[in-house]
N, C-alpha and C positions, 0 to 999 in steps of 0.2 A: 877677106882673107887673111890680110896684114893685121886687121883689128884681133881677128880670132888667134893668130899666133903670138901677138903682144899679150893677149890675155892669158894664154897658156904659158907663156914664159913667166909672168907675174906669179901665177899660181905655182909653178914648179920651184922658182926662187923662195917663195914663201914656204912650200912644204919642206925644203931643204934646211932652211932656217930653223923651222919648227920641230925637225926630226934630229937637231943635235941633242947631245947629251951633255947638259950642264952639271958640274959637281956642287952639290949643296953640303954646306959643312954646318953642323949642328953645333951648339954651344953646350958646354959642360953642364950648365946650369939651366934646367928648362924653365923655371921661373924667370928668369932673365929674358929669355925668348918672349914668352908672354907679355910681360912688362914692355919690352920693345915695341910689340904688335899692338899693345894698347895706346901707347904714345903714338905710334903712328896714326892709328885710326881716330884718335882724339884730335891730333892735328888737323886731320881732313875735315873732321867735323867743326873745328874752330875756324878754317878756312871758308867752310860753307856759310857758318854763322856771320862771319865778318862781310861776305858778299851780300848775303840777305839783308844785314844792317845797313850797308851802303846803298843798296837799290831801296829801301825804306826811305832813307834820307832823300835820295834823288825824287821819289815820288812824293814826299812831302812838300820839296820845293816847287813841284811843278804843280801840286795842288793849291799852294799860295799863290802862285800865277794865274791859275785858271778858276779860283775862288769856288772849287769843288769840294764841299763838306764831307762827302763819302769817301773821295779818293784820299782826303786828309786822315779820315778814320782808318782806312786800310793801310795807309803808310804808316799810322802810328802803331798798328798791329805788327805790321812787318818789322819795323824797328825793335819792338819789345820782343817779338819772336826770335829775331837774330840775336838780340844780346842773351837771351836765354840760351840758345844753341851756342853760342861763342863760349859761356862759361859753364858749359854741361859738365866737364870734368870736375871742377870746383864745387858744383852744386851737388853732384854724386858724393864726392869726398865729403861734404858737410853733413849729408844725410847718412852716409856709412859710418862716419866718425872716425 
């Protein structure tokens, strides 16, 4: 019974927090809002690319230790893919001109 009451309290607190009304202030220039969102999303994509590159480097080091050529090939693909993901914004800007 105590566990059920505890869960109900957490649900109640969550509903109270989510039911609050938070004011949202819009910018005067809608284009700046879109640019800020774009920069934020590309920042997240860049972080994912850096994590993927780091994981590929870790895999490559482990493949050198275990002498596994298939793992070495997969790690190189991870490294190259991570680098491409990291520089997605620059690649798109170069293509778009």
